[in-house]
N, C-alpha and C positions, 0 to 999 in steps of 0.2 A: 416825834423824835424826843428821846430822853437825853439826860446829861451825858450818857455814854456815846451818843450818836445814834444814827438810824441804821437799821439793818439794811441789807442791800435791796430788799423788796420795798421797804419804806422809802429809801432814798430814790429808787426808781420812780415810785409814785410821786414823790415831792418834786423831782426834776423833770417829770413828764417823759421818761424814756423807759425802755425795757431793761430788765435785769441783765440780759446778754450784752446790751449796749454798755452798761457800766463795766462788766467783765472785759469787754473789748477795749474800752478806754484804759482800764487798769493794765491789761497786757501791753498796750502801746505806751505805757508809762506816762500818761497824760494827767493822772489824778494825784500824783504825789504819793506820800505814804498814807496808807490806810491801816488803822489800828484794828486789832482783833481782840475780842473779849476773852474771858477765861475759858469759854467753851470753844474758841477758835473761830467764831463767827466774825465776819467783817463788820466794823462799825464806822459809818461815814458821817463825819461832822458837817456842820453847816457850810464850812469853807469848801469842802469837797462837792457838796451839792451845788453850790454856786458855780464851781468850776465846771461841773457837768452841764449846767444850763448855758454857761459861756460857750462851751464847745459846741453844743447843739445850735445855738444862735449863729455862731461863726460859720458852721457848716451850711446853714440855710442861706447865708450870704455868699456861699461859693468857695469858702476857704478850705483847702485841703488839711488833712491832719498835720502834715509837716508845717504848713503855714500857721496853723493854730498853735502848735508847739512854740513857734517863734513869737507869736503874740503873747502867749502865756509867759514866756521868758522875758519879754519886754515889760510885762506887768510886774514881775518880781525883781528885776534888776534895777536897783536904785541909781545906776549910772546912765541908764537909757533915757531918751527924751520922747516927748509927745510927737516931735517932728518925725522920729523913726516910725511911729505908729501911723502917722498921716501918710508917709511914703508907702508903707505897706498897703494902706487902704487905697491909695491912688493906683498902685500897681495892680491891685485886684480889680478896680473899676476898668482899667485899661484892658486887662485880660478878658473881662466880661464883654466889653465893647467889641473886642476882636472875635470872641465866640459868637456874639450876636451877628456880626457881619458875615461870618462863615455860615451861620444858619440861614441868613437871608440868601446868600449865594446858592446854598444847597436847595433851598425852597424854589428859587428861580429855575435852577437846572431841572429839578424834579417836575415842575409845572411844564417846562418845555418838552421833557420826555413824555409826560402824560398826554400832551397834545398830539403826539405822534400816533397814539393808539386810537383807532376808530371804534374799538369795542366789538368789532365783528371778526369772525373767523376763529380758527384754532389758536390757542395760546402759543403753540410752537412756532407760529408765524407772526407773532405780535411785534410790531415795530418798536414798541417800548423795550421788550426783551432783546431784540436785535441790536438796538442802540446801546444797551448796556454791554452786550457781548462785544460790540465793535468799538468800545472805548469812546463813547459819545462825549464830545467836548462842546458844552454850550457856549454860545457866543454872548458876550456881555452886551447889555443894552443900557 
């Protein structure tokens, strides 16, 4: 990267994302202002590349783009506190815990449905498919 900043291809390589990802983040207005050189090419500075990495890491932790925008706003607003960041992190962990519980319940229900199927006979008479059609309600154990 030179003093003018990185081209979009260089920035993508440095941030570990694809060019289309950068364009997407730019359309979603997550990157702030990006300068263009005299030829009209985008030039992304180190701050923008750090922001792209921040967005990707936050996405890997389960944050939505809306939530990431809120985190970015917290970072740049001098009036906001670390407590607000902690609250957002705790809310995300609560959300993940809820999703994990839902996945465990789905897994349990699917296992019970799968146990109905003997693996014999035509698929049109499969107890698994019949149970889905009849709105199977697994019992909790």
